[in-house]
ZADO-1210 file (C-alpha; in nm, 4 decimals, padded with zeros to 6 digits):
<atoms>
<atom x="00.0090" y="00.0038" z="-00.0073" code="MET" pos="1"/>
<atom x="00.1360" y="00.3465" z="-00.0963" code="ILE" pos="2"/>
<atom x="00.1265" y="00.5902" z="00.1718" code="LYS" pos="3"/>
<atom x="00.0547" y="00.9522" z="00.1055" code="ILE" pos="4"/>
<atom x="00.2040" y="01.2035" z="00.3470" code="ASN" pos="5"/>
<atom x="-00.0397" y="01.4864" z="00.3699" code="VAL" pos="6"/>
<atom x="00.1202" y="01.7822" z="00.5748" code="THR" pos="7"/>
<atom x="-00.0215" y="02.1273" z="00.6657" code="ARG" pos="8"/>
<atom x="00.2145" y="02.2642" z="00.4117" code="ARG" pos="9"/>
<atom x="00.0991" y="02.0472" z="00.1346" code="ASN" pos="10"/>
<atom x="-00.2704" y="02.1437" z="00.2172" code="ILE" pos="11"/>
<atom x="-00.1774" y="02.5305" z="00.2091" code="LEU" pos="12"/>
<atom x="00.0159" y="02.4826" z="-00.1144" code="ILE" pos="13"/>
<atom x="-00.2921" y="02.3097" z="-00.2738" code="ALA" pos="14"/>
<atom x="-00.5323" y="02.5828" z="-00.1471" code="ILE" pos="15"/>
<atom x="-00.3136" y="02.8588" z="-00.2717" code="THR" pos="16"/>
<atom x="-00.2778" y="02.6961" z="-00.6114" code="ALA" pos="17"/>
<atom x="-00.6571" y="02.6455" z="-00.6328" code="PHE" pos="18"/>
<atom x="-00.7236" y="03.0111" z="-00.5558" code="PHE" pos="19"/>
<atom x="-00.4626" y="03.1333" z="-00.7903" code="LEU" pos="20"/>
<atom x="-00.6208" y="02.9280" z="-01.0751" code="ILE" pos="21"/>
<atom x="-00.9694" y="03.0595" z="-00.9799" code="ALA" pos="22"/>
<atom x="-00.8368" y="03.4130" z="-00.9632" code="ALA" pos="23"/>
<atom x="-00.6848" y="03.3884" z="-01.2939" code="SER" pos="24"/>
<atom x="-01.0059" y="03.2316" z="-01.4686" code="ALA" pos="25"/>
<atom x="-01.2096" y="03.5287" z="-01.3254" code="ILE" pos="26"/>
<atom x="-00.9649" y="03.7769" z="-01.4415" code="PHE" pos="27"/>
<atom x="-00.9399" y="03.6258" z="-01.7748" code="TYR" pos="28"/>
<atom x="-01.3142" y="03.6251" z="-01.8115" code="ALA" pos="29"/>
<atom x="-01.3399" y="04.0162" z="-01.7255" code="TYR" pos="30"/>
<atom x="-01.0372" y="04.0837" z="-01.9413" code="ALA" pos="31"/>
<atom x="-01.2319" y="03.9414" z="-02.2337" code="ARG" pos="32"/>
<atom x="-01.5150" y="04.2039" z="-02.1937" code="THR" pos="33"/>
<atom x="-01.2754" y="04.5096" z="-02.1920" code="TRP" pos="34"/>
<atom x="-01.3419" y="04.7536" z="-02.4777" code="ASN" pos="35"/>
<atom x="-01.6535" y="04.5662" z="-02.5899" code="LYS" pos="36"/>
<atom x="-02.0102" y="04.6537" z="-02.5781" code="THR" pos="37"/>
<atom x="-02.3362" y="04.4912" z="-02.6274" code="GLU" pos="38"/>
<atom x="-02.6947" y="04.6579" z="-02.6942" code="ILE" pos="39"/>
<atom x="-02.9324" y="04.4801" z="-02.4619" code="GLU" pos="40"/>
<atom x="-03.3275" y="04.4750" z="-02.5292" code="PHE" pos="41"/>
<atom x="-03.5335" y="04.4298" z="-02.2254" code="GLY" pos="42"/>
<atom x="-03.8973" y="04.4148" z="-02.2079" code="LEU" pos="43"/>
<atom x="-04.1974" y="04.2797" z="-01.9889" code="VAL" pos="44"/>
<atom x="-04.5126" y="04.1003" z="-02.1732" code="ILE" pos="45"/>
<atom x="-04.8138" y="04.2129" z="-02.0054" code="ASP" pos="46"/>
<atom x="-04.9745" y="03.8930" z="-01.8804" code="GLU" pos="47"/>
<atom x="-05.3305" y="04.0306" z="-01.8293" code="GLN" pos="48"/>
<atom x="-05.3540" y="04.1536" z="-02.1896" code="ILE" pos="49"/>
<atom x="-05.2195" y="03.8208" z="-02.3341" code="VAL" pos="50"/>
<atom x="-05.4881" y="03.6287" z="-02.1344" code="TYR" pos="51"/>
<atom x="-05.7732" y="03.8558" z="-02.2314" code="ARG" pos="52"/>
<atom x="-05.7038" y="03.8031" z="-02.5949" code="SER" pos="53"/>
<atom x="-05.9070" y="03.5427" z="-02.7910" code="THR" pos="54"/>
<atom x="-05.6162" y="03.2915" z="-02.8284" code="TYR" pos="55"/>
<atom x="-05.4505" y="03.3746" z="-02.4890" code="GLY" pos="56"/>
<atom x="-05.0939" y="03.3353" z="-02.6532" code="GLU" pos="57"/>
<atom x="-04.7950" y="03.5445" z="-02.6081" code="SER" pos="58"/>
<atom x="-04.7408" y="03.8147" z="-02.8826" code="PRO" pos="59"/>
<atom x="-04.5244" y="03.7547" z="-03.1891" code="THR" pos="60"/>
<atom x="-04.2291" y="03.9906" z="-03.2172" code="PHE" pos="61"/>
<atom x="-03.9063" y="04.0840" z="-03.3873" code="ALA" pos="62"/>
<atom x="-03.6119" y="04.2874" z="-03.2785" code="ILE" pos="63"/>
<atom x="-03.3600" y="04.4215" z="-03.5148" code="TRP" pos="64"/>
<atom x="-03.1015" y="04.6899" z="-03.5587" code="ILE" pos="65"/>
<atom x="-03.0139" y="04.9186" z="-03.8590" code="GLU" pos="66"/>
<atom x="-02.7102" y="05.1048" z="-03.9201" code="ASP" pos="67"/>
<atom x="-02.7966" y="05.4631" z="-04.0198" code="PRO" pos="68"/>
<atom x="-02.5225" y="05.5130" z="-04.2571" code="GLU" pos="69"/>
<atom x="-02.5249" y="05.1912" z="-04.4666" code="SER" pos="70"/>
<atom x="-02.8993" y="05.0886" z="-04.3830" code="ALA" pos="71"/>
<atom x="-02.7688" y="04.7181" z="-04.3156" code="ARG" pos="72"/>
<atom x="-02.9986" y="04.5208" z="-04.0916" code="ILE" pos="73"/>
<atom x="-02.9433" y="04.2797" z="-03.8564" code="GLN" pos="74"/>
<atom x="-03.2006" y="04.0663" z="-03.6906" code="THR" pos="75"/>
<atom x="-03.1487" y="04.0127" z="-03.3239" code="ILE" pos="76"/>
<atom x="-03.4443" y="03.7996" z="-03.2056" code="PHE" pos="77"/>
<atom x="-03.7792" y="03.6796" z="-03.3679" code="VAL" pos="78"/>
<atom x="-04.0367" y="03.4707" z="-03.2347" code="THR" pos="79"/>
<atom x="-04.0409" y="03.1096" z="-03.3779" code="ASN" pos="80"/>
<atom x="-04.3922" y="03.1409" z="-03.5563" code="ARG" pos="81"/>
<atom x="-04.2583" y="03.4335" z="-03.7619" code="ALA" pos="82"/>
<atom x="-03.9225" y="03.2839" z="-03.8263" code="ALA" pos="83"/>
<atom x="-04.0148" y="02.9372" z="-03.9149" code="LEU" pos="84"/>
<atom x="-04.3484" y="02.9898" z="-04.0580" code="GLY" pos="85"/>
<atom x="-04.5243" y="02.8014" z="-03.7856" code="ASP" pos="86"/>
<atom x="-04.8764" y="02.9364" z="-03.8393" code="TRP" pos="87"/>
<atom x="-05.0943" y="02.5994" z="-03.7799" code="GLU" pos="88"/>
<atom x="-05.1977" y="02.5478" z="-04.1152" code="GLY" pos="89"/>
<atom x="-05.1649" y="02.8986" z="-04.2785" code="LYS" pos="90"/>
<atom x="-04.8522" y="02.9153" z="-04.5190" code="ALA" pos="91"/>
<atom x="-04.8011" y="03.2886" z="-04.4298" code="ASP" pos="92"/>
<atom x="-04.9414" y="03.5622" z="-04.2123" code="VAL" pos="93"/>
<atom x="-04.7946" y="03.8869" z="-04.3495" code="PRO" pos="94"/>
<atom x="-05.0076" y="04.0935" z="-04.1189" code="ALA" pos="95"/>
<atom x="-04.8253" y="03.9556" z="-03.8088" code="ALA" pos="96"/>
<atom x="-04.5109" y="04.1370" z="-03.8664" code="LEU" pos="97"/>
<atom x="-04.5340" y="04.3035" z="-04.1996" code="PRO" pos="98"/>
<atom x="-04.2091" y="04.5131" z="-04.1393" code="ARG" pos="99"/>
<atom x="-03.9980" y="04.2393" z="-04.0496" code="TRP" pos="100"/>
<atom x="-04.1189" y="04.0169" z="-04.3153" code="PHE" pos="101"/>
<atom x="-04.0108" y="04.2812" z="-04.5709" code="GLU" pos="102"/>
<atom x="-03.6596" y="04.3242" z="-04.4277" code="ILE" pos="103"/>
<atom x="-03.6257" y="03.9495" z="-04.3668" code="ASP" pos="104"/>
<atom x="-03.6947" y="03.8875" z="-04.7655" code="ARG" pos="105"/>
<atom x="-03.4513" y="04.1452" z="-04.8646" code="ALA" pos="106"/>
<atom x="-03.1773" y="04.0148" z="-04.6284" code="GLU" pos="107"/>
<atom x="-03.2049" y="03.6723" z="-04.7781" code="GLN" pos="108"/>
<atom x="-03.2107" y="03.7784" z="-05.1142" code="GLN" pos="109"/>
<atom x="-02.8848" y="03.9929" z="-05.0510" code="ARG" pos="110"/>
<atom x="-02.7371" y="03.6844" z="-04.9065" code="LYS" pos="111"/>
<atom x="-02.7983" y="03.4740" z="-05.1969" code="LYS" pos="112"/>
<atom x="-02.6570" y="03.7460" z="-05.4388" code="ARG" pos="113"/>
<atom x="-02.3533" y="03.7409" z="-05.2364" code="LEU" pos="114"/>
<atom x="-02.3412" y="03.3826" z="-05.2613" code="LYS" pos="115"/>
<atom x="-02.3090" y="03.3513" z="-04.8773" code="THR" pos="116"/>
<atom x="-02.4453" y="03.0508" z="-04.6526" code="GLU" pos="117"/>
<atom x="-02.7825" y="03.1794" z="-04.5148" code="ILE" pos="118"/>
<atom x="-02.7527" y="03.1087" z="-04.1408" code="PRO" pos="119"/>
<atom x="-02.9898" y="02.8785" z="-03.9752" code="GLU" pos="120"/>
<atom x="-03.3064" y="03.0508" z="-03.8400" code="ARG" pos="121"/>
<atom x="-03.2557" y="02.8809" z="-03.5048" code="LEU" pos="122"/>
<atom x="-02.9622" y="03.1390" z="-03.4696" code="ALA" pos="123"/>
<atom x="-03.2095" y="03.4419" z="-03.4255" code="ILE" pos="124"/>
<atom x="-03.5164" y="03.2839" z="-03.3082" code="THR" pos="125"/>
<atom x="-03.6503" y="03.1229" z="-03.0080" code="GLY" pos="126"/>
<atom x="-03.9709" y="02.9833" z="-02.8416" code="ALA" pos="127"/>
<atom x="-04.2222" y="03.2725" z="-02.7924" code="THR" pos="128"/>
<atom x="-04.1449" y="03.4031" z="-02.4313" code="PRO" pos="129"/>
<atom x="-04.4187" y="03.3433" z="-02.1857" code="GLN" pos="130"/>
<atom x="-04.5767" y="03.6749" z="-02.0205" code="PRO" pos="131"/>
<atom x="-04.3179" y="03.8278" z="-01.7928" code="GLY" pos="132"/>
<atom x="-03.9563" y="03.9473" z="-01.8421" code="TYR" pos="133"/>
<atom x="-03.7629" y="03.8888" z="-02.1615" code="PHE" pos="134"/>
<atom x="-03.4113" y="04.0245" z="-02.2783" code="SER" pos="135"/>
<atom x="-03.1743" y="03.9564" z="-02.5684" code="THR" pos="136"/>
<atom x="-02.8332" y="04.1136" z="-02.6499" code="ARG" pos="137"/>
<atom x="-02.6136" y="04.1764" z="-02.9472" code="VAL" pos="138"/>
<atom x="-02.2420" y="04.2731" z="-02.9658" code="ARG" pos="139"/>
<atom x="-02.1586" y="04.5964" z="-03.1458" code="VAL" pos="140"/>
<atom x="-01.8481" y="04.8180" z="-03.1838" code="GLU" pos="141"/>
<atom x="-01.7969" y="05.0606" z="-02.9087" code="PRO" pos="142"/>
<atom x="-01.9206" y="05.3904" z="-03.0167" code="GLY" pos="143"/>
<atom x="-02.1288" y="05.2884" z="-03.2996" code="SER" pos="144"/>
<atom x="-02.4684" y="05.4383" z="-03.3719" code="GLU" pos="145"/>
<atom x="-02.7614" y="05.2299" z="-03.4369" code="TRP" pos="146"/>
<atom x="-03.1354" y="05.2599" z="-03.4920" code="ILE" pos="147"/>
<atom x="-03.3074" y="04.9938" z="-03.2969" code="CYS" pos="148"/>
<atom x="-03.6520" y="04.8391" z="-03.3964" code="TRP" pos="149"/>
<atom x="-03.9159" y="04.6326" z="-03.2120" code="ILE" pos="150"/>
<atom x="-04.2132" y="04.5202" z="-03.4032" code="GLU" pos="151"/>
<atom x="-04.5001" y="04.3374" z="-03.2302" code="VAL" pos="152"/>
<atom x="-04.8535" y="04.1712" z="-03.2713" code="ASN" pos="153"/>
<atom x="-05.0753" y="04.0039" z="-03.0436" code="LEU" pos="154"/>
<atom x="-05.3358" y="03.7683" z="-03.2038" code="ALA" pos="155"/>
<atom x="-05.6779" y="03.8172" z="-03.1327" code="GLY" pos="156"/>
<atom x="-05.6730" y="04.1434" z="-02.9148" code="ASP" pos="157"/>
<atom x="-05.9877" y="04.2523" z="-03.0924" code="TYR" pos="158"/>
<atom x="-06.1612" y="04.6023" z="-03.0053" code="ASN" pos="159"/>
<atom x="-06.4285" y="04.8095" z="-03.1619" code="GLU" pos="160"/>
<atom x="-06.2012" y="04.9578" z="-03.4414" code="SER" pos="161"/>
<atom x="-06.0408" y="04.6130" z="-03.5196" code="PHE" pos="162"/>
<atom x="-06.3181" y="04.3641" z="-03.4560" code="PRO" pos="163"/>
<atom x="-06.3119" y="03.9893" z="-03.5405" code="GLU" pos="164"/>
<atom x="-06.6091" y="04.0432" z="-03.7738" code="TYR" pos="165"/>
<atom x="-06.6885" y="04.3524" z="-03.9563" code="ASP" pos="166"/>
<atom x="-07.0620" y="04.3846" z="-03.9887" code="PRO" pos="167"/>
<atom x="-07.0363" y="04.6680" z="-04.2412" code="VAL" pos="168"/>
<atom x="-06.7784" y="04.5126" z="-04.4758" code="ALA" pos="169"/>
<atom x="-06.9201" y="04.1538" z="-04.3916" code="MET" pos="170"/>
<atom x="-06.5623" y="04.0575" z="-04.3433" code="THR" pos="171"/>
<atom x="-06.3524" y="03.8425" z="-04.0928" code="HIS" pos="172"/>
<atom x="-06.0253" y="03.9027" z="-03.9715" code="ASP" pos="173"/>
<atom x="-05.8573" y="03.6281" z="-04.1842" code="GLU" pos="174"/>
<atom x="-05.5455" y="03.5811" z="-04.0048" code="TYR" pos="175"/>
<atom x="-05.6896" y="03.6601" z="-03.6495" code="GLY" pos="176"/>
<atom x="-05.4360" y="03.9524" z="-03.6152" code="THR" pos="177"/>
<atom x="-05.6700" y="04.1809" z="-03.3966" code="GLY" pos="178"/>
<atom x="-05.5149" y="04.5156" z="-03.3697" code="GLN" pos="179"/>
<atom x="-05.2328" y="04.5794" z="-03.6230" code="PRO" pos="180"/>
<atom x="-04.8626" y="04.5480" z="-03.5715" code="ALA" pos="181"/>
<atom x="-04.6918" y="04.8239" z="-03.3838" code="LEU" pos="182"/>
<atom x="-04.3571" y="04.9467" z="-03.4559" code="LEU" pos="183"/>
<atom x="-04.1156" y="05.0643" z="-03.1739" code="TYR" pos="184"/>
<atom x="-03.8201" y="05.2924" z="-03.2661" code="ARG" pos="185"/>
<atom x="-03.5018" y="05.4304" z="-03.0923" code="ALA" pos="186"/>
<atom x="-03.1860" y="05.5527" z="-03.2005" code="GLU" pos="187"/>
<atom x="-02.8630" y="05.4869" z="-02.9676" code="ILE" pos="188"/>
<atom x="-02.4834" y="05.5217" z="-02.9373" code="VAL" pos="189"/>
<atom x="-02.2964" y="05.2075" z="-02.8325" code="ALA" pos="190"/>
<atom x="-02.1361" y="05.3817" z="-02.5294" code="GLU" pos="191"/>
<atom x="-02.1779" y="05.1899" z="-02.1971" code="GLU" pos="192"/>
<atom x="-02.4340" y="05.3373" z="-01.9731" code="GLY" pos="193"/>
<atom x="-02.6524" y="05.4703" z="-02.2533" code="ASN" pos="194"/>
<atom x="-03.0216" y="05.3839" z="-02.2154" code="MET" pos="195"/>
<atom x="-03.3283" y="05.4634" z="-02.4463" code="LYS" pos="196"/>
<atom x="-03.6977" y="05.3919" z="-02.3966" code="LEU" pos="197"/>
<atom x="-03.8365" y="05.3058" z="-02.7402" code="PRO" pos="198"/>
<atom x="-04.1281" y="05.5032" z="-02.8538" code="GLU" pos="199"/>
<atom x="-04.4204" y="05.3811" z="-03.0789" code="ILE" pos="200"/>
<atom x="-04.3501" y="05.4893" z="-03.4385" code="ALA" pos="201"/>
<atom x="-04.7041" y="05.3861" z="-03.5572" code="GLY" pos="202"/>
<atom x="-04.8955" y="05.1008" z="-03.6657" code="MET" pos="203"/>
<atom x="-04.8643" y="04.8868" z="-03.9939" code="LEU" pos="204"/>
<atom x="-05.1879" y="04.8548" z="-04.1878" code="VAL" pos="205"/>
<atom x="-05.2832" y="04.7599" z="-04.5480" code="ASN" pos="206"/>
<atom x="-05.5956" y="04.9885" z="-04.5932" code="GLU" pos="207"/>
<atom x="-05.5291" y="05.0339" z="-04.9894" code="SER" pos="208"/>
<atom x="-05.4734" y="04.6493" z="-05.0300" code="GLY" pos="209"/>
<atom x="-05.1563" y="04.7167" z="-05.2248" code="GLU" pos="210"/>
<atom x="-04.9114" y="04.6747" z="-04.9070" code="GLY" pos="211"/>
<atom x="-04.8494" y="04.7572" z="-04.5682" code="PHE" pos="212"/>
<atom x="-04.7825" y="05.1100" z="-04.4687" code="GLU" pos="213"/>
<atom x="-04.6762" y="05.2767" z="-04.1257" code="LEU" pos="214"/>
<atom x="-04.9555" y="05.4989" z="-04.0098" code="ARG" pos="215"/>
<atom x="-05.0207" y="05.7163" z="-03.7031" code="PRO" pos="216"/>
<atom x="-05.1951" y="05.5443" z="-03.4081" code="MET" pos="217"/>
<atom x="-05.5645" y="05.5224" z="-03.4538" code="LYS" pos="218"/>
<atom x="-05.8127" y="05.2877" z="-03.2712" code="GLY" pos="219"/>
<atom x="-05.5394" y="05.1248" z="-03.0742" code="ILE" pos="220"/>
<atom x="-05.6206" y="05.0149" z="-02.7212" code="THR" pos="221"/>
<atom x="-05.4583" y="04.7123" z="-02.5466" code="THR" pos="222"/>
<atom x="-05.2027" y="04.6676" z="-02.8334" code="ALA" pos="223"/>
<atom x="-05.0001" y="04.9698" z="-02.6961" code="GLU" pos="224"/>
<atom x="-04.9570" y="04.7934" z="-02.3778" code="ASN" pos="225"/>
<atom x="-04.8492" y="04.4744" z="-02.4757" code="ILE" pos="226"/>
<atom x="-04.5088" y="04.5444" z="-02.3362" code="PHE" pos="227"/>
<atom x="-04.5791" y="04.7031" z="-01.9948" code="SER" pos="228"/>
<atom x="-04.2151" y="04.7958" z="-01.9870" code="GLU" pos="229"/>
<atom x="-03.9597" y="04.8261" z="-02.2385" code="ILE" pos="230"/>
<atom x="-03.5890" y="04.9468" z="-02.2590" code="TYR" pos="231"/>
<atom x="-03.2902" y="04.9466" z="-02.4792" code="ILE" pos="232"/>
<atom x="-02.9478" y="04.9949" z="-02.3037" code="ARG" pos="233"/>
<atom x="-02.5642" y="04.9479" z="-02.3859" code="VAL" pos="234"/>
<atom x="-02.3908" y="04.7230" z="-02.1359" code="VAL" pos="235"/>
<atom x="-02.0616" y="04.5468" z="-02.1093" code="ARG" pos="236"/>
<atom x="-02.0667" y="04.1799" z="-02.2117" code="PRO" pos="237"/>
<atom x="-02.1249" y="03.9192" z="-01.9375" code="LYS" pos="238"/>
<atom x="-01.7903" y="03.7583" z="-01.8316" code="PRO" pos="239"/>
<atom x="-01.7254" y="03.4114" z="-01.9653" code="LYS" pos="240"/>
<atom x="-01.4410" y="03.1915" z="-01.9208" code="ILE" pos="241"/>
<atom x="-01.5264" y="02.9977" z="-02.2498" code="ILE" pos="242"/>
<atom x="-01.7277" y="03.0859" z="-02.5328" code="GLY" pos="243"/>
<atom x="-01.7574" y="03.4474" z="-02.7181" code="ASN" pos="244"/>
</atoms>
């Protein structure tokens, strides 16, 4: 049998080595965040408004950023119904997120022209968040300027202006979109500590039948409170020992 001689000195050496390794790992994790910034989008989905809608499902929404100089778009997050076309029997529901659908089509066409690989939708999509707090981040260059967009629609949130059935026109809301999709906008400079509260730029409607247009808010009630809280802020990336 091999005897191991454990002394107080050996124990102290082992403990010291452990703490040095741990401290080095922590320092390394924080060092990787130096001179780096992220834009964080945070919002709270109002539980009562969701449950009072006809379908009781969380809203469909998309988040993207735009470079004001080049007009380049980068989608940050989109709920899976919109991203993957999961509309329960319907091939497409353009009224859900009309502005994001336009942007997405243009982005996919651009990537095909450049003959670059189209990334899997799973890279930007996720299960539709349940009511409550949700946040997502994107890494950007320090000091860069961005226009931030959020588009949202809650299916089945009908009201007097946007009913499920219109007795005058004798038409049904074919896609169950209820009140139109709303578009939020904010401009931000990627400097740590900056924070903006996005404002509603308008609603997206197809009154002419020739395409969706951004119009001033009219007849909107609960839809403007789907997000009871919403903010955009610039933060330092979370320290990570491994990964990006």
